[in-house]
ZADO-174892 format. One record per atom (N, C-alpha, C, CB): residue number from 0; x, y, z. Coordinates in nm, 3 decimals. Glycine has a CB too. Layout:
# residues N
<NUM,<X,Y,Z>>
...
***
This chain:
# residues 182
<0,<0.081,-0.119,0.000>>
<0,<0.000,0.000,0.000>>
<0,<0.085,0.124,0.000>>
<0,<-0.092,0.000,0.118>>
<1,<0.021,0.237,-0.015>>
<1,<0.089,0.366,-0.016>>
<1,<0.089,0.428,0.122>>
<1,<0.024,0.461,-0.117>>
<2,<0.192,0.507,0.148>>
<2,<0.207,0.574,0.276>>
<2,<0.165,0.720,0.265>>
<2,<0.351,0.564,0.325>>
<3,<0.132,0.778,0.379>>
<3,<0.122,0.922,0.390>>
<3,<0.263,0.968,0.419>>
<3,<0.019,0.968,0.503>>
<4,<0.310,1.071,0.348>>
<4,<0.449,1.113,0.363>>
<4,<0.460,1.264,0.350>>
<4,<0.537,1.045,0.258>>
<5,<0.554,1.320,0.426>>
<5,<0.583,1.463,0.419>>
<5,<0.732,1.484,0.433>>
<5,<0.506,1.542,0.528>>
<6,<0.783,1.583,0.362>>
<6,<0.922,1.624,0.379>>
<6,<0.924,1.772,0.413>>
<6,<1.005,1.596,0.250>>
<7,<1.006,1.810,0.510>>
<7,<1.023,1.949,0.551>>
<7,<1.154,1.996,0.491>>
<7,<1.022,1.964,0.709>>
<8,<1.148,2.103,0.412>>
<8,<1.267,2.155,0.343>>
<8,<1.299,2.295,0.394>>
<8,<1.245,2.157,0.189>>
<9,<1.423,2.312,0.437>>
<9,<1.471,2.446,0.470>>
<9,<1.513,2.510,0.339>>
<9,<1.590,2.443,0.575>>
<10,<1.445,2.617,0.301>>
<10,<1.461,2.671,0.166>>
<10,<1.594,2.738,0.140>>
<10,<1.354,2.768,0.140>>
<11,<1.653,2.804,0.238>>
<11,<1.776,2.877,0.209>>
<11,<1.893,2.784,0.182>>
<11,<1.811,2.969,0.325>>
<12,<1.889,2.661,0.235>>
<12,<1.997,2.565,0.212>>
<12,<1.949,2.442,0.135>>
<12,<2.058,2.521,0.345>>
<13,<1.820,2.435,0.103>>
<13,<1.759,2.316,0.042>>
<13,<1.800,2.188,0.115>>
<13,<1.799,2.306,-0.107>>
<14,<1.780,2.192,0.245>>
<14,<1.809,2.078,0.332>>
<14,<1.678,2.017,0.380>>
<14,<1.897,2.120,0.452>>
<15,<1.664,1.887,0.363>>
<15,<1.549,1.817,0.422>>
<15,<1.577,1.808,0.571>>
<15,<1.526,1.672,0.357>>
<16,<1.498,1.879,0.649>>
<16,<1.525,1.884,0.793>>
<16,<1.430,1.797,0.873>>
<16,<1.516,2.026,0.842>>
<17,<1.326,1.744,0.811>>
<17,<1.236,1.652,0.881>>
<17,<1.156,1.574,0.779>>
<17,<1.141,1.729,0.977>>
<18,<1.118,1.453,0.816>>
<18,<1.029,1.372,0.734>>
<18,<0.924,1.309,0.823>>
<18,<1.107,1.263,0.655>>
<19,<0.811,1.283,0.763>>
<19,<0.702,1.214,0.832>>
<19,<0.647,1.112,0.734>>
<19,<0.589,1.315,0.882>>
<20,<0.644,0.988,0.773>>
<20,<0.590,0.884,0.686>>
<20,<0.519,0.781,0.773>>
<20,<0.703,0.817,0.602>>
<21,<0.399,0.742,0.729>>
<21,<0.321,0.645,0.805>>
<21,<0.220,0.576,0.713>>
<21,<0.249,0.713,0.924>>
<22,<0.194,0.452,0.742>>
<22,<0.084,0.383,0.673>>
<22,<-0.027,0.350,0.772>>
<22,<0.135,0.255,0.604>>
<23,<-0.023,0.414,0.889>>
<23,<-0.123,0.386,0.992>>
<23,<-0.211,0.505,1.027>>
<23,<-0.054,0.339,1.114>>
<24,<-0.170,0.626,0.993>>
<24,<-0.246,0.745,1.030>>
<24,<-0.366,0.764,0.938>>
<24,<-0.158,0.869,1.027>>
<25,<-0.478,0.802,0.996>>
<25,<-0.593,0.843,0.915>>
<25,<-0.561,0.980,0.855>>
<25,<-0.725,0.847,1.001>>
<26,<-0.637,1.026,0.755>>
<26,<-0.612,1.160,0.701>>
<26,<-0.620,1.269,0.809>>
<26,<-0.713,1.191,0.591>>
<27,<-0.714,1.257,0.900>>
<27,<-0.725,1.357,1.008>>
<27,<-0.603,1.353,1.099>>
<27,<-0.853,1.334,1.091>>
<28,<-0.555,1.234,1.131>>
<28,<-0.436,1.222,1.216>>
<28,<-0.312,1.274,1.144>>
<28,<-0.414,1.076,1.257>>
<29,<-0.303,1.247,1.014>>
<29,<-0.191,1.299,0.935>>
<29,<-0.197,1.452,0.932>>
<29,<-0.194,1.241,0.791>>
<30,<-0.318,1.507,0.914>>
<30,<-0.335,1.652,0.918>>
<30,<-0.289,1.711,1.051>>
<30,<-0.480,1.688,0.892>>
<31,<-0.322,1.645,1.161>>
<31,<-0.279,1.691,1.293>>
<31,<-0.126,1.689,1.303>>
<31,<-0.341,1.604,1.404>>
<32,<-0.064,1.583,1.251>>
<32,<0.083,1.575,1.256>>
<32,<0.146,1.683,1.168>>
<32,<0.130,1.435,1.210>>
<33,<0.087,1.713,1.053>>
<33,<0.138,1.822,0.968>>
<33,<0.122,1.956,1.038>>
<33,<0.064,1.824,0.832>>
<34,<0.012,1.974,1.109>>
<34,<-0.011,2.096,1.187>>
<34,<0.102,2.114,1.288>>
<34,<-0.149,2.090,1.258>>
<35,<0.132,2.007,1.360>>
<35,<0.238,2.012,1.461>>
<35,<0.374,2.036,1.396>>
<35,<0.241,1.881,1.542>>
<36,<0.400,1.967,1.286>>
<36,<0.529,1.981,1.217>>
<36,<0.546,2.124,1.164>>
<36,<0.539,1.880,1.102>>
<37,<0.443,2.175,1.100>>
<37,<0.450,2.311,1.045>>
<37,<0.470,2.417,1.152>>
<37,<0.326,2.342,0.969>>
<38,<0.407,2.398,1.268>>
<38,<0.424,2.494,1.377>>
<38,<0.556,2.476,1.450>>
<38,<0.310,2.480,1.476>>
<39,<0.613,2.357,1.444>>
<39,<0.746,2.334,1.503>>
<39,<0.850,2.416,1.427>>
<39,<0.783,2.183,1.501>>
<40,<0.833,2.426,1.297>>
<40,<0.926,2.502,1.213>>
<40,<0.870,2.641,1.183>>
<40,<0.955,2.427,1.080>>
<41,<0.836,2.713,1.289>>
<41,<0.779,2.847,1.280>>
<41,<0.878,2.942,1.214>>
<41,<0.740,2.900,1.420>>
<42,<0.829,3.027,1.125>>
<42,<0.911,3.127,1.057>>
<42,<0.901,3.257,1.134>>
<42,<0.866,3.146,0.909>>
<43,<0.998,3.283,1.220>>
<43,<0.993,3.396,1.313>>
<43,<0.975,3.530,1.244>>
<43,<1.118,3.399,1.395>>
<44,<1.056,3.558,1.142>>
<44,<1.049,3.690,1.078>>
<44,<0.917,3.713,1.005>>
<44,<1.163,3.707,0.980>>
<45,<0.856,3.606,0.959>>
<45,<0.727,3.619,0.891>>
<45,<0.611,3.601,0.986>>
<45,<0.718,3.517,0.778>>
<46,<0.640,3.559,1.108>>
<46,<0.539,3.533,1.210>>
<46,<0.429,3.441,1.159>>
<46,<0.480,3.665,1.259>>
<47,<0.471,3.329,1.103>>
<47,<0.376,3.230,1.054>>
<47,<0.442,3.093,1.052>>
<47,<0.326,3.268,0.912>>
<48,<0.360,2.988,1.049>>
<48,<0.417,2.853,1.043>>
<48,<0.473,2.824,0.904>>
<48,<0.311,2.748,1.080>>
<49,<0.538,2.709,0.891>>
<49,<0.593,2.667,0.762>>
<49,<0.482,2.659,0.657>>
<49,<0.664,2.532,0.776>>
<50,<0.520,2.685,0.533>>
<50,<0.428,2.670,0.420>>
<50,<0.406,2.522,0.395>>
<50,<0.484,2.741,0.292>>
<51,<0.280,2.480,0.393>>
<51,<0.246,2.338,0.374>>
<51,<0.171,2.322,0.242>>
<51,<0.160,2.284,0.493>>
<52,<0.223,2.233,0.157>>
<52,<0.159,2.202,0.029>>
<52,<0.115,2.055,0.034>>
<52,<0.257,2.228,-0.093>>
<53,<-0.014,2.033,0.047>>
<53,<-0.069,1.898,0.056>>
<53,<-0.115,1.854,-0.083>>
<53,<-0.188,1.893,0.158>>
<54,<-0.080,1.732,-0.121>>
<54,<-0.126,1.680,-0.249>>
<54,<-0.277,1.660,-0.245>>
<54,<-0.054,1.547,-0.283>>
<55,<-0.345,1.701,-0.351>>
<55,<-0.491,1.693,-0.359>>
<55,<-0.539,1.559,-0.413>>
<55,<-0.544,1.804,-0.445>>
<56,<-0.462,1.455,-0.397>>
<56,<-0.502,1.324,-0.447>>
<56,<-0.559,1.242,-0.332>>
<56,<-0.383,1.250,-0.513>>
<57,<-0.640,1.144,-0.365>>
<57,<-0.694,1.051,-0.267>>
<57,<-0.754,1.123,-0.148>>
<57,<-0.586,0.954,-0.221>>
<58,<-0.695,1.109,-0.031>>
<58,<-0.751,1.165,0.091>>
<58,<-0.689,1.300,0.128>>
<58,<-0.733,1.068,0.206>>
<59,<-0.617,1.362,0.035>>
<59,<-0.555,1.491,0.063>>
<59,<-0.653,1.599,0.101>>
<59,<-0.478,1.535,-0.056>>
<60,<-0.775,1.594,0.046>>
<60,<-0.877,1.693,0.082>>
<60,<-0.911,1.685,0.229>>
<60,<-1.004,1.673,-0.002>>
<61,<-0.915,1.563,0.284>>
<61,<-0.944,1.545,0.426>>
<61,<-0.830,1.599,0.512>>
<61,<-0.968,1.396,0.459>>
<62,<-0.707,1.587,0.463>>
<62,<-0.592,1.642,0.535>>
<62,<-0.602,1.794,0.538>>
<62,<-0.459,1.596,0.470>>
<63,<-0.630,1.854,0.423>>
<63,<-0.645,2.000,0.416>>
<63,<-0.760,2.045,0.506>>
<63,<-0.670,2.046,0.271>>
<64,<-0.870,1.973,0.504>>
<64,<-0.984,2.008,0.588>>
<64,<-0.944,2.008,0.735>>
<64,<-1.102,1.911,0.565>>
<65,<-0.868,1.908,0.778>>
<65,<-0.825,1.901,0.918>>
<65,<-0.734,2.018,0.950>>
<65,<-0.752,1.768,0.947>>
<66,<-0.640,2.050,0.861>>
<66,<-0.552,2.165,0.883>>
<66,<-0.632,2.294,0.895>>
<66,<-0.449,2.177,0.770>>
<67,<-0.735,2.309,0.811>>
<67,<-0.819,2.429,0.818>>
<67,<-0.899,2.431,0.947>>
<67,<-0.913,2.435,0.697>>
<68,<-0.952,2.317,0.989>>
<68,<-1.025,2.309,1.117>>
<68,<-0.937,2.351,1.234>>
<68,<-1.077,2.167,1.140>>
<69,<-0.809,2.313,1.226>>
<69,<-0.715,2.348,1.333>>
<69,<-0.667,2.493,1.323>>
<69,<-0.595,2.255,1.329>>
<70,<-0.707,2.562,1.215>>
<70,<-0.670,2.702,1.198>>
<70,<-0.529,2.723,1.143>>
<70,<-0.681,2.774,1.328>>
<71,<-0.478,2.624,1.066>>
<71,<-0.344,2.639,1.011>>
<71,<-0.342,2.757,0.915>>
<71,<-0.300,2.510,0.938>>
<72,<-0.241,2.842,0.929>>
<72,<-0.239,2.971,0.860>>
<72,<-0.158,2.978,0.731>>
<72,<-0.188,3.072,0.951>>
<73,<-0.091,2.871,0.691>>
<73,<-0.002,2.887,0.576>>
<73,<-0.010,2.765,0.483>>
<73,<0.143,2.908,0.623>>
<74,<-0.124,2.747,0.420>>
<74,<-0.144,2.638,0.324>>
<74,<-0.118,2.691,0.183>>
<74,<-0.288,2.579,0.334>>
<75,<-0.039,2.616,0.107>>
<75,<-0.004,2.658,-0.028>>
<75,<-0.123,2.639,-0.122>>
<75,<0.117,2.580,-0.079>>
<76,<-0.139,2.735,-0.211>>
<76,<-0.241,2.731,-0.316>>
<76,<-0.173,2.750,-0.450>>
<76,<-0.351,2.839,-0.294>>
<77,<-0.211,2.668,-0.544>>
<77,<-0.158,2.682,-0.679>>
<77,<-0.214,2.805,-0.747>>
<77,<-0.188,2.558,-0.761>>
<78,<-0.175,2.823,-0.872>>
<78,<-0.221,2.938,-0.949>>
<78,<-0.273,2.893,-1.084>>
<78,<-0.107,3.040,-0.966>>
<79,<-0.366,2.972,-1.138>>
<79,<-0.418,2.947,-1.272>>
<79,<-0.311,2.989,-1.373>>
<79,<-0.552,3.024,-1.296>>
<80,<-0.326,2.949,-1.500>>
<80,<-0.231,2.996,-1.602>>
<80,<-0.222,3.149,-1.609>>
<80,<-0.270,2.941,-1.739>>
<81,<-0.330,3.217,-1.570>>
<81,<-0.330,3.364,-1.571>>
<81,<-0.261,3.423,-1.447>>
<81,<-0.473,3.417,-1.580>>
<82,<-0.223,3.335,-1.352>>
<82,<-0.153,3.382,-1.232>>
<82,<-0.240,3.405,-1.111>>
<82,<-0.084,3.506,-1.263>>
<83,<-0.369,3.375,-1.121>>
<83,<-0.458,3.395,-1.007>>
<83,<-0.448,3.277,-0.911>>
<83,<-0.604,3.413,-1.055>>
<84,<-0.451,3.308,-0.783>>
<84,<-0.443,3.202,-0.682>>
<84,<-0.570,3.119,-0.681>>
<84,<-0.418,3.262,-0.542>>
<85,<-0.553,2.987,-0.672>>
<85,<-0.668,2.897,-0.668>>
<85,<-0.738,2.905,-0.532>>
<85,<-0.625,2.752,-0.697>>
<86,<-0.867,2.880,-0.531>>
<86,<-0.945,2.888,-0.408>>
<86,<-0.913,2.773,-0.313>>
<86,<-1.094,2.889,-0.439>>
<87,<-0.886,2.655,-0.369>>
<87,<-0.865,2.536,-0.287>>
<87,<-0.715,2.516,-0.264>>
<87,<-0.927,2.410,-0.355>>
<88,<-0.674,2.505,-0.136>>
<88,<-0.532,2.482,-0.110>>
<88,<-0.489,2.342,-0.153>>
<88,<-0.503,2.502,0.038>>
<89,<-0.361,2.331,-0.189>>
<89,<-0.306,2.200,-0.219>>
<89,<-0.241,2.193,-0.355>>
<89,<-0.412,2.097,-0.209>>
<90,<-0.171,2.081,-0.376>>
<90,<-0.100,2.055,-0.500>>
<90,<-0.173,1.946,-0.576>>
<90,<0.048,2.014,-0.472>>
<91,<-0.207,1.974,-0.699>>
<91,<-0.277,1.876,-0.781>>
<91,<-0.177,1.806,-0.872>>
<91,<-0.389,1.943,-0.865>>
<92,<-0.155,1.676,-0.847>>
<92,<-0.067,1.597,-0.932>>
<92,<-0.146,1.553,-1.055>>
<92,<-0.009,1.475,-0.856>>
<93,<-0.097,1.592,-1.172>>
<93,<-0.164,1.557,-1.297>>
<93,<-0.058,1.547,-1.407>>
<93,<-0.275,1.664,-1.335>>
<94,<-0.098,1.515,-1.530>>
<94,<0.002,1.501,-1.636>>
<94,<0.086,1.626,-1.664>>
<94,<-0.067,1.460,-1.763>>
<95,<0.038,1.743,-1.623>>
<95,<0.115,1.865,-1.641>>
<95,<0.211,1.889,-1.525>>
<95,<0.022,1.984,-1.657>>
<96,<0.165,1.865,-1.402>>
<96,<0.248,1.899,-1.286>>
<96,<0.347,1.789,-1.247>>
<96,<0.159,1.929,-1.168>>
<97,<0.313,1.664,-1.274>>
<97,<0.404,1.555,-1.234>>
<97,<0.540,1.566,-1.303>>
<97,<0.340,1.419,-1.265>>
<98,<0.546,1.585,-1.437>>
<98,<0.678,1.603,-1.498>>
<98,<0.751,1.725,-1.443>>
<98,<0.663,1.616,-1.650>>
<99,<0.677,1.830,-1.409>>
<99,<0.741,1.951,-1.355>>
<99,<0.801,1.923,-1.218>>
<99,<0.640,2.066,-1.346>>
<100,<0.729,1.852,-1.131>>
<100,<0.786,1.822,-0.999>>
<100,<0.902,1.724,-1.011>>
<100,<0.678,1.764,-0.906>>
<101,<0.891,1.630,-1.103>>
<101,<1.003,1.538,-1.126>>
<101,<1.124,1.613,-1.182>>
<101,<0.962,1.425,-1.223>>
<102,<1.099,1.713,-1.267>>
<102,<1.207,1.794,-1.321>>
<102,<1.279,1.874,-1.213>>
<102,<1.154,1.886,-1.426>>
<103,<1.202,1.932,-1.121>>
<103,<1.262,2.007,-1.010>>
<103,<1.349,1.914,-0.926>>
<103,<1.153,2.073,-0.923>>
<104,<1.298,1.795,-0.899>>
<104,<1.371,1.697,-0.819>>
<104,<1.498,1.652,-0.891>>
<104,<1.281,1.575,-0.787>>
<105,<1.485,1.620,-1.018>>
<105,<1.600,1.575,-1.097>>
<105,<1.708,1.683,-1.103>>
<105,<1.556,1.537,-1.239>>
<106,<1.667,1.806,-1.125>>
<106,<1.763,1.917,-1.132>>
<106,<1.835,1.935,-0.998>>
<106,<1.691,2.047,-1.171>>
<107,<1.761,1.929,-0.888>>
<107,<1.822,1.946,-0.755>>
<107,<1.922,1.834,-0.727>>
<107,<1.714,1.948,-0.646>>
<108,<1.888,1.711,-0.766>>
<108,<1.979,1.598,-0.743>>
<108,<2.101,1.608,-0.834>>
<108,<1.905,1.464,-0.767>>
<109,<2.079,1.636,-0.961>>
<109,<2.192,1.647,-1.056>>
<109,<2.290,1.757,-1.019>>
<109,<2.139,1.671,-1.198>>
<110,<2.237,1.869,-0.971>>
<110,<2.322,1.982,-0.933>>
<110,<2.377,1.968,-0.792>>
<110,<2.244,2.112,-0.946>>
<111,<2.339,1.860,-0.725>>
<111,<2.380,1.838,-0.586>>
<111,<2.339,1.958,-0.501>>
<111,<2.533,1.815,-0.577>>
<112,<2.220,2.012,-0.530>>
<112,<2.172,2.133,-0.464>>
<112,<2.089,2.104,-0.340>>
<112,<2.090,2.214,-0.561>>
<113,<2.052,1.979,-0.319>>
<113,<1.966,1.945,-0.206>>
<113,<2.041,1.851,-0.112>>
<113,<1.835,1.880,-0.255>>
<114,<2.019,1.872,0.017>>
<114,<2.081,1.788,0.119>>
<114,<1.972,1.696,0.175>>
<114,<2.148,1.874,0.233>>
<115,<1.993,1.565,0.157>>
<115,<1.897,1.466,0.205>>
<115,<1.970,1.372,0.300>>
<115,<1.831,1.386,0.086>>
<116,<1.936,1.379,0.427>>
<116,<2.000,1.294,0.527>>
<116,<1.907,1.183,0.576>>
<116,<2.046,1.378,0.644>>
<117,<1.805,1.154,0.502>>
<117,<1.709,1.050,0.541>>
<117,<1.727,0.931,0.446>>
<117,<1.561,1.104,0.536>>
<118,<1.767,0.819,0.500>>
<118,<1.795,0.701,0.417>>
<118,<1.672,0.652,0.342>>
<118,<1.851,0.588,0.502>>
<119,<1.552,0.675,0.398>>
<119,<1.430,0.629,0.330>>
<119,<1.408,0.706,0.200>>
<119,<1.308,0.646,0.421>>
<120,<1.436,0.835,0.202>>
<120,<1.424,0.915,0.080>>
<120,<1.527,0.868,-0.022>>
<120,<1.441,1.066,0.111>>
<121,<1.650,0.848,0.023>>
<121,<1.757,0.804,-0.067>>
<121,<1.722,0.669,-0.130>>
<121,<1.893,0.795,0.009>>
<122,<1.673,0.575,-0.048>>
<122,<1.633,0.444,-0.102>>
<122,<1.523,0.459,-0.207>>
<122,<1.584,0.352,0.011>>
<123,<1.425,0.544,-0.179>>
<123,<1.316,0.563,-0.275>>
<123,<1.366,0.632,-0.402>>
<123,<1.203,0.645,-0.211>>
<124,<1.459,0.726,-0.388>>
<124,<1.516,0.791,-0.507>>
<124,<1.586,0.690,-0.597>>
<124,<1.615,0.901,-0.465>>
<125,<1.658,0.595,-0.537>>
<125,<1.729,0.494,-0.616>>
<125,<1.634,0.395,-0.683>>
<125,<1.827,0.420,-0.529>>
<126,<1.513,0.382,-0.632>>
<126,<1.420,0.286,-0.692>>
<126,<1.308,0.354,-0.771>>
<126,<1.359,0.198,-0.583>>
<127,<1.324,0.484,-0.798>>
<127,<1.227,0.559,-0.877>>
<127,<1.267,0.544,-1.024>>
<127,<1.222,0.711,-0.834>>
<128,<1.182,0.482,-1.103>>
<128,<1.221,0.444,-1.240>>
<128,<1.113,0.482,-1.341>>
<128,<1.248,0.293,-1.247>>
<129,<1.151,0.475,-1.468>>
<129,<1.056,0.490,-1.578>>
<129,<1.031,0.352,-1.636>>
<129,<1.111,0.589,-1.688>>
<130,<0.904,0.317,-1.646>>
<130,<0.867,0.189,-1.704>>
<130,<0.892,0.197,-1.855>>
<130,<0.718,0.153,-1.673>>
<131,<0.979,0.111,-1.909>>
<131,<1.012,0.120,-2.051>>
<131,<0.894,0.091,-2.144>>
<131,<1.124,0.026,-2.083>>
<132,<0.798,0.015,-2.098>>
<132,<0.682,-0.019,-2.180>>
<132,<0.579,0.094,-2.180>>
<132,<0.619,-0.147,-2.130>>
<133,<0.546,0.146,-2.060>>
<133,<0.441,0.248,-2.049>>
<133,<0.495,0.390,-2.047>>
<133,<0.361,0.224,-1.925>>
<134,<0.625,0.404,-2.020>>
<134,<0.690,0.534,-2.005>>
<134,<0.645,0.609,-1.880>>
<134,<0.663,0.619,-2.128>>
<135,<0.568,0.546,-1.792>>
<135,<0.526,0.609,-1.667>>
<135,<0.639,0.598,-1.565>>
<135,<0.396,0.544,-1.612>>
<136,<0.647,0.699,-1.479>>
<136,<0.749,0.699,-1.375>>
<136,<0.687,0.662,-1.241>>
<136,<0.818,0.836,-1.366>>
<137,<0.770,0.609,-1.153>>
<137,<0.724,0.573,-1.021>>
<137,<0.817,0.472,-0.957>>
<137,<0.584,0.518,-1.026>>
<138,<0.771,0.417,-0.848>>
<138,<0.851,0.320,-0.774>>
<138,<0.864,0.191,-0.853>>
<138,<0.788,0.293,-0.636>>
<139,<0.983,0.131,-0.844>>
<139,<1.003,-0.002,-0.903>>
<139,<0.911,-0.100,-0.832>>
<139,<1.153,-0.047,-0.892>>
<140,<0.883,-0.211,-0.897>>
<140,<0.795,-0.314,-0.840>>
<140,<0.842,-0.351,-0.699>>
<140,<0.792,-0.440,-0.931>>
<141,<0.747,-0.346,-0.604>>
<141,<0.777,-0.381,-0.465>>
<141,<0.837,-0.268,-0.383>>
<141,<0.869,-0.496,-0.463>>
<142,<0.854,-0.149,-0.442>>
<142,<0.914,-0.035,-0.373>>
<142,<0.809,0.075,-0.356>>
<142,<1.036,0.019,-0.452>>
<143,<0.847,0.181,-0.287>>
<143,<0.757,0.294,-0.262>>
<143,<0.818,0.422,-0.319>>
<143,<0.728,0.310,-0.110>>
<144,<0.731,0.520,-0.344>>
<144,<0.778,0.649,-0.395>>
<144,<0.714,0.767,-0.325>>
<144,<0.752,0.658,-0.543>>
<145,<0.648,0.744,-0.212>>
<145,<0.573,0.850,-0.145>>
<145,<0.662,0.965,-0.097>>
<145,<0.498,0.793,-0.027>>
<146,<0.779,0.932,-0.042>>
<146,<0.870,1.038,0.002>>
<146,<0.931,1.112,-0.116>>
<146,<0.981,0.980,0.089>>
<147,<0.957,1.041,-0.225>>
<147,<1.010,1.106,-0.346>>
<147,<0.909,1.209,-0.397>>
<147,<1.041,1.000,-0.457>>
<148,<0.783,1.171,-0.403>>
<148,<0.682,1.263,-0.454>>
<148,<0.657,1.378,-0.356>>
<148,<0.551,1.189,-0.481>>
<149,<0.662,1.351,-0.226>>
<149,<0.649,1.459,-0.128>>
<149,<0.764,1.558,-0.143>>
<149,<0.647,1.402,0.016>>
<150,<0.885,1.507,-0.162>>
<150,<1.001,1.593,-0.183>>
<150,<0.986,1.671,-0.314>>
<150,<1.131,1.509,-0.184>>
<151,<0.939,1.604,-0.419>>
<151,<0.917,1.671,-0.546>>
<151,<0.815,1.783,-0.535>>
<151,<0.872,1.572,-0.650>>
<152,<0.708,1.760,-0.461>>
<152,<0.608,1.865,-0.439>>
<152,<0.672,1.984,-0.367>>
<152,<0.488,1.810,-0.357>>
<153,<0.751,1.955,-0.264>>
<153,<0.819,2.062,-0.191>>
<153,<0.911,2.143,-0.281>>
<153,<0.899,2.004,-0.076>>
<154,<0.986,2.075,-0.367>>
<154,<1.077,2.145,-0.458>>
<154,<1.002,2.223,-0.566>>
<154,<1.173,2.046,-0.523>>
<155,<0.890,2.168,-0.611>>
<155,<0.806,2.237,-0.709>>
<155,<0.756,2.369,-0.650>>
<155,<0.685,2.148,-0.752>>
<156,<0.706,2.362,-0.527>>
<156,<0.656,2.483,-0.460>>
<156,<0.771,2.580,-0.435>>
<156,<0.586,2.446,-0.326>>
<157,<0.883,2.529,-0.391>>
<157,<1.001,2.614,-0.366>>
<157,<1.039,2.693,-0.491>>
<157,<1.121,2.528,-0.319>>
<158,<1.036,2.628,-0.606>>
<158,<1.076,2.693,-0.731>>
<158,<0.976,2.800,-0.775>>
<158,<1.091,2.590,-0.841>>
<159,<0.855,2.795,-0.725>>
<159,<0.751,2.887,-0.771>>
<159,<0.712,2.992,-0.668>>
<159,<0.631,2.810,-0.809>>
<160,<0.762,2.981,-0.548>>
<160,<0.731,3.079,-0.445>>
<160,<0.852,3.169,-0.425>>
<160,<0.691,3.010,-0.312>>
<161,<0.829,3.299,-0.429>>
<161,<0.938,3.394,-0.409>>
<161,<0.995,3.379,-0.269>>
<161,<0.890,3.538,-0.433>>
<162,<1.124,3.396,-0.259>>
<162,<1.190,3.393,-0.130>>
<162,<1.283,3.512,-0.121>>
<162,<1.268,3.259,-0.109>>
<163,<1.254,3.603,-0.031>>
<163,<1.338,3.720,-0.009>>
<163,<1.436,3.687,0.102>>
<163,<1.252,3.847,0.027>>
<164,<1.567,3.678,0.072>>
<164,<1.663,3.639,0.174>>
<164,<1.673,3.737,0.290>>
<164,<1.797,3.623,0.112>>
<165,<1.624,3.860,0.272>>
<165,<1.628,3.957,0.381>>
<165,<1.514,3.931,0.479>>
<165,<1.621,4.100,0.327>>
<166,<1.394,3.910,0.425>>
<166,<1.278,3.891,0.513>>
<166,<1.248,3.745,0.540>>
<166,<1.157,3.957,0.452>>
<167,<1.299,3.654,0.458>>
<167,<1.268,3.512,0.472>>
<167,<1.395,3.426,0.484>>
<167,<1.184,3.465,0.353>>
<168,<1.487,3.455,0.573>>
<168,<1.613,3.383,0.571>>
<168,<1.600,3.235,0.604>>
<168,<1.707,3.446,0.666>>
<169,<1.500,3.197,0.676>>
<169,<1.486,3.056,0.716>>
<169,<1.353,2.999,0.671>>
<169,<1.501,3.042,0.866>>
<170,<1.300,3.050,0.562>>
<170,<1.170,3.006,0.515>>
<170,<1.171,2.856,0.490>>
<170,<1.131,3.081,0.388>>
<171,<1.077,2.789,0.549>>
<171,<1.071,2.643,0.543>>
<171,<0.931,2.603,0.497>>
<171,<1.105,2.578,0.681>>
<172,<0.921,2.495,0.422>>
<172,<0.789,2.446,0.388>>
<172,<0.787,2.294,0.383>>
<172,<0.745,2.504,0.255>>
<173,<0.668,2.243,0.385>>
<173,<0.645,2.100,0.384>>
<173,<0.578,2.061,0.254>>
<173,<0.559,2.056,0.504>>
<174,<0.629,1.958,0.189>>
<174,<0.560,1.895,0.077>>
<174,<0.498,1.769,0.132>>
<174,<0.657,1.865,-0.045>>
<175,<0.371,1.751,0.118>>
<175,<0.305,1.636,0.178>>
<175,<0.227,1.557,0.075>>
<175,<0.212,1.681,0.291>>
<176,<0.239,1.428,0.086>>
<176,<0.166,1.338,-0.001>>
<176,<0.082,1.250,0.089>>
<176,<0.263,1.253,-0.090>>
<177,<-0.048,1.259,0.074>>
<177,<-0.138,1.183,0.159>>
<177,<-0.205,1.074,0.079>>
<177,<-0.244,1.274,0.223>>
<178,<-0.173,0.953,0.114>>
<178,<-0.238,0.838,0.050>>
<178,<-0.270,0.740,0.161>>
<178,<-0.147,0.773,-0.062>>
<179,<-0.394,0.722,0.186>>
<179,<-0.437,0.637,0.295>>
<179,<-0.427,0.490,0.257>>
<179,<-0.579,0.671,0.337>>
<180,<-0.373,0.412,0.348>>
<180,<-0.368,0.267,0.329>>
<180,<-0.488,0.208,0.403>>
<180,<-0.233,0.206,0.381>>
<181,<-0.566,0.131,0.332>>
<181,<-0.684,0.070,0.394>>
<181,<-0.659,-0.079,0.413>>
<181,<-0.812,0.093,0.307>>
***
């Protein structure tokens, strides 16, 4: 089955500073853990919690709902092609955004621009493959890719959100992938 997974990225150094992965949490419980994680990495100069981008797939809507119920103040929202912010928070993985998040991840790895000290992420990165028959990307048979996609979401958001080094020196955000295992 798939796991619920989140990666916390410190933006100024592109360092993964925390991960959360579970196949036992309900969407509401995962939302509570993201709430705690985001508030643990409070952005002092901005006086707000970490930016959280929850994937809008499967049970991601329930995770966002829980974060909103808890009053979480910094949920990422995508933008329309015209640049307008979307009403619903979260990251929508689709045929347009998946290659883009994979591209951000590939570029960060190739340039050695990201620091990953979590062996689970490294293992998943090594088993993330393209199926030669279908050309689809994902985990090799018997492996997982939830942390890879959470990291990719975080890097996608990082590349699209402005960061002012004067006002946001320690800006941190979470890329979260919520997939409930039943």
